[in-house]
TILUMFI-892848 format. One line per 3 residues: number of its first residue (from 1); their letters; for each residue x, z, y of C-alpha. Coordinates in pm, 1 decimal. Example, Ala and Ser with C-alpha at 12.3 -4.5 7.8 and 13.67 -1.06 7.14 Angstrom:
# residues 2
1 = as = 1230.0/780.0/-450.0  1367.0/714.0/-106.0
END
This chain:
# residues 254
1 = mid = 0.5/-2.0/-10.4  282.0/102.0/238.8  433.6/-268.6/182.5
4 = nla = 107.9/-435.2/233.8  78.6/-207.1/576.8  455.9/-317.0/679.3
7 = yag = 371.4/-682.3/584.8  46.3/-698.6/798.9  271.6/-513.6/1126.2
10 = ild = 49.0/-203.2/1116.3  321.3/48.0/1062.1  483.1/-51.1/1385.8
13 = ksd = 153.2/-27.6/1608.8  73.8/293.3/1806.7  -85.8/612.7/1625.3
16 = syk = -390.1/538.7/1800.6  -402.3/134.2/1662.7  -371.3/287.5/1308.3
19 = iqa = -636.4/511.9/1362.0  -875.0/222.6/1481.6  -729.0/17.7/1195.7
22 = ldg = -764.6/247.9/929.2  -1152.6/340.7/1053.7  -1235.2/-33.9/1055.0
25 = rwa = -1101.4/-102.1/691.6  -1328.0/198.8/580.8  -1649.2/146.0/785.6
28 = qkn = -1771.7/-126.1/555.1  -1745.9/32.8/241.1  -1907.7/354.2/462.3
31 = ffk = -2179.0/122.2/554.1  -2253.7/-59.0/198.8  -2243.6/299.0/17.4
34 = eak = -2488.9/482.0/265.9  -2719.4/167.0/256.2  -2680.3/210.0/-124.4
37 = vkv = -2784.4/549.8/-150.6  -2978.0/635.3/94.7  -3219.5/316.7/132.6
40 = did = -3147.7/203.9/-250.5  -3010.2/-193.3/-129.1  -2888.9/-325.1/-432.3
43 = hqm = -2843.2/-670.4/-561.2  -3030.6/-586.2/-856.4  -3298.7/-362.4/-734.0
46 = gyq = -3686.3/-435.5/-709.9  -3725.7/-471.0/-1052.9  -3785.0/-81.5/-1108.3
49 = fea = -4128.7/-159.1/-908.6  -4247.6/-309.6/-1219.5  -4313.8/61.0/-1388.5
52 = gpd = -4668.8/183.1/-1323.1  -4754.5/546.6/-1268.1  -4813.1/608.7/-1636.3
55 = gge = -4471.0/451.9/-1742.4  -4636.9/78.1/-1838.9  -4586.4/-236.6/-1688.7
58 = dnd = -4796.4/-271.0/-1382.7  -5005.9/-642.0/-1481.6  -5326.5/-568.3/-1333.0
61 = yyv = -5241.6/-677.2/-950.4  -5335.1/-1017.5/-834.6  -5066.2/-1307.9/-757.3
64 = vnp = -5127.5/-1653.6/-608.2  -5262.3/-1882.3/-904.5  -4933.3/-2096.2/-966.2
67 = eya = -5173.0/-2403.8/-1075.0  -5367.7/-2347.7/-735.3  -5068.7/-2322.5/-509.7
70 = lla = -4933.4/-2643.3/-696.3  -5258.1/-2837.8/-655.5  -5281.5/-2714.9/-287.9
73 = eei = -4957.2/-2826.0/-217.4  -5072.2/-3183.6/-381.8  -5382.6/-3192.5/-182.3
76 = gqs = -5155.0/-3147.3/150.0  -4950.7/-3421.7/60.4  -5249.1/-3638.3/-9.0
79 = dkr = -5439.5/-3553.5/308.9  -5119.0/-3664.1/470.5  -5104.1/-3987.1/346.3
82 = crl = -5459.6/-4049.2/335.3  -5447.9/-3956.2/745.9  -5133.5/-4230.1/772.5
85 = yal = -5325.0/-4520.6/607.9  -5677.7/-4422.6/814.8  -5456.1/-4500.2/1092.1
88 = kkd = -5347.2/-4815.5/941.0  -5697.7/-4900.0/839.1  -5811.8/-4863.9/1207.0
91 = evl = -5495.7/-5072.3/1310.6  -5616.7/-5385.1/1065.3  -5979.1/-5341.7/1215.7
94 = rrf = -5849.0/-5337.1/1567.4  -5681.3/-5657.9/1545.2  -5942.1/-5832.6/1389.8
97 = qti = -6122.6/-5768.2/1707.9  -5831.5/-5963.1/1900.1  -5777.7/-6252.4/1672.3
100 = krk = -5817.2/-6607.4/1848.3  -5933.7/-6784.5/1523.3  -6239.4/-6623.4/1415.4
103 = vsl = -6319.2/-6565.9/1075.1  -6554.5/-6343.0/865.3  -6405.7/-5992.3/879.2
106 = kdy = -6506.1/-5991.5/456.0  -6241.6/-6299.5/449.4  -6018.8/-6130.6/714.5
109 = lkq = -5989.9/-5810.6/477.8  -5915.4/-6050.5/169.9  -5563.4/-6143.8/324.4
112 = kgn = -5273.9/-5977.9/141.8  -5156.9/-5743.5/349.0  -5495.2/-5615.4/517.7
115 = kkv = -5629.2/-5562.5/156.9  -5340.3/-5384.5/27.6  -5389.6/-5125.8/326.0
118 = idt = -5727.2/-5102.3/240.6  -5724.8/-5067.3/-126.1  -5433.9/-4809.0/-60.8
121 = yms = -5680.2/-4641.2/184.5  -5965.6/-4611.4/-56.6  -5775.2/-4466.3/-348.8
124 = lkv = -5619.2/-4190.2/-152.3  -5969.0/-4092.1/-8.5  -6066.9/-4083.0/-405.3
127 = qls = -5766.4/-3898.3/-521.8  -5787.8/-3668.9/-218.5  -6172.4/-3542.5/-295.8
130 = dkm = -6116.6/-3548.3/-678.2  -5842.9/-3291.3/-596.3  -6045.1/-3072.1/-350.2
133 = kka = -6354.5/-3077.4/-583.6  -6050.1/-2945.4/-857.2  -5962.5/-2681.4/-644.8
136 = egm = -6303.9/-2571.2/-533.0  -6311.7/-2448.6/-963.4  -5984.2/-2303.5/-950.4
139 = epk = -5942.2/-1908.9/-880.6  -5684.8/-1905.7/-585.2  -5544.8/-1570.9/-743.7
142 = vkf = -5484.4/-1429.4/-1132.4  -5384.3/-1132.6/-1273.4  -4986.5/-1121.4/-1343.2
145 = stl = -5075.1/-1022.4/-1693.9  -5210.2/-1358.7/-1768.3  -4916.5/-1580.8/-1671.3
148 = qqg = -4661.1/-1710.0/-1889.6  -4312.9/-1509.9/-1910.4  -4143.6/-1776.9/-1705.1
151 = rkd = -4375.0/-1771.5/-1438.9  -4385.2/-1394.6/-1439.4  -3985.0/-1391.7/-1403.0
154 = iik = -4004.7/-1624.3/-1103.6  -4249.8/-1423.3/-937.9  -4032.3/-1086.4/-984.9
157 = tvr = -3718.9/-1265.2/-874.7  -3921.9/-1338.0/-569.2  -4034.6/-1000.2/-510.7
160 = ssv = -3701.0/-875.9/-530.7  -3557.6/-1093.2/-274.3  -3875.8/-964.8/-30.3
163 = ila = -3815.6/-607.4/-108.0  -3447.9/-612.3/-45.1  -3473.1/-820.6/275.5
166 = vra = -3742.4/-556.7/394.2  -3526.8/-268.7/280.8  -3214.9/-421.3/465.0
169 = svy = -3437.0/-484.8/779.7  -3555.0/-134.3/796.8  -3228.0/-12.3/742.2
172 = nmr = -3046.8/-195.2/1011.9  -3374.6/-77.1/1239.1  -3315.4/283.0/1155.8
175 = krf = -2936.7/209.6/1241.9  -3000.6/52.1/1600.9  -3282.2/324.8/1630.9
178 = eem = -2990.6/565.6/1576.7  -2797.6/431.0/1841.5  -3003.3/432.7/2082.1
181 = aat = -3127.5/776.1/2065.9  -2751.2/871.5/2044.6  -2755.8/768.7/2433.8
184 = cft = -3022.5/997.4/2526.6  -2896.1/1284.5/2273.1  -2538.3/1374.0/2310.6
187 = dhr = -2458.6/1634.6/2070.9  -2355.4/1397.2/1744.0  -2399.6/1690.6/1524.4
190 = els = -2761.2/1736.4/1563.4  -2845.8/1377.5/1613.0  -2963.0/1289.4/1269.9
193 = kfv = -3200.9/1603.5/1317.6  -3334.2/1496.8/1610.2  -3414.2/1136.6/1488.4
196 = lsl = -3576.2/1280.5/1186.8  -3777.7/1488.8/1411.2  -3866.8/1222.1/1624.0
199 = tts = -3953.9/948.4/1373.4  -4177.8/1212.1/1161.0  -4339.6/1330.7/1482.5
202 = pat = -4711.9/1326.1/1428.4  -4884.9/1073.8/1646.3  -5214.1/944.1/1743.8
205 = vtf = -5242.3/593.0/1796.2  -5518.3/432.4/2046.1  -5616.2/72.0/2043.6
208 = tnn = -5718.8/-159.3/2318.9  -5748.3/-541.3/2330.2  -5360.8/-594.3/2459.7
211 = tiy = -5235.9/-283.2/2430.4  -5168.2/-20.3/2148.5  -5078.1/327.7/2263.3
214 = vkl = -4856.3/555.5/2013.9  -4868.0/935.1/2158.5  -4628.5/1149.0/1992.4
217 = kkl = -4664.5/1504.0/1937.3  -4448.0/1768.5/2155.9  -4140.8/1824.5/1978.1
220 = etp = -4032.4/2198.2/1858.7  -3732.9/2262.1/2124.1  -3701.1/2165.1/2485.9
223 = vyq = -3361.5/1988.6/2410.8  -3575.5/1779.6/2149.7  -3828.0/1722.8/2384.0
226 = ksa = -3642.7/1633.1/2674.9  -3416.6/1341.4/2505.3  -3696.7/1245.3/2328.0
229 = ekf = -3877.7/1153.1/2680.9  -3545.0/975.3/2813.7  -3577.7/777.0/2401.5
232 = ini = -3894.4/654.5/2479.8  -3837.5/572.5/2847.9  -3584.5/316.0/2671.0
235 = lnk = -3848.1/193.6/2429.3  -4089.5/102.9/2681.2  -3837.1/-87.3/2909.0
238 = int = -3797.0/-309.9/2583.4  -4177.0/-387.4/2619.5  -4208.3/-399.0/2187.4
241 = ttl = -4505.0/-607.9/2076.6  -4679.9/-645.2/1755.8  -4620.9/-884.5/1525.9
244 = dgt = -4960.0/-976.0/1395.9  -4992.7/-1264.2/1628.2  -5208.5/-1100.4/1872.5
247 = erh = -4896.6/-979.5/2072.4  -5017.3/-681.5/2175.9  -4794.0/-447.2/2390.4
250 = ivy = -4673.3/-90.6/2226.4  -4648.9/189.3/2468.6  -4511.7/516.2/2354.9
253 = qi = -4599.0/851.6/2502.5  -4493.6/1205.1/2430.0
END
């Protein structure tokens, strides 16, 4: 290890540089260790959610019917092609109105290029109608237990990835929360306790058309309360909004 440090030129640096280098070296390991131990972020996580409360596999929940999803995708593609050829058909009819040499519409539509457009449009229209009727007779969701094993494995893998992504996002938000809280609460020894007290404080929520008011209960000590008031002012200045499409503003109070 000494040879490696010498090769990197660290031994010739100042003591403060050596401390920063060592801290940076272990920061990554500490980050991932904390993420795995405290939040259970693991590249193999997710499958533990298969076990139900009675120890058996949870097969009774509903998932998207794979056949229905595939058919819905085909309907979307068919509808897109049908709309495209509907425009081409309209263009064929528009050109008929502009030709100088008058022919009957019947003979005009028999011309090779025009006939191909009309026939393709009618064929796509029938196919789309048949697929939509078939979809009406299918269940959009089915029980997980009714799927073939291959389908189950795919859903388990996707669900595992989603859960992992959510946990990673929550972990990053929690770390960001702690960093913001540290600007309002100077005693680093009590920081984690302060964050826990703030995030687990009972709250009442009031909904309006454009705003959601979250009123937290007063914290147990004057120091915590004063720091929480500062922190909430920071949150309100960020002007956070909901992610459900309504984009209602969230206002925190304490």
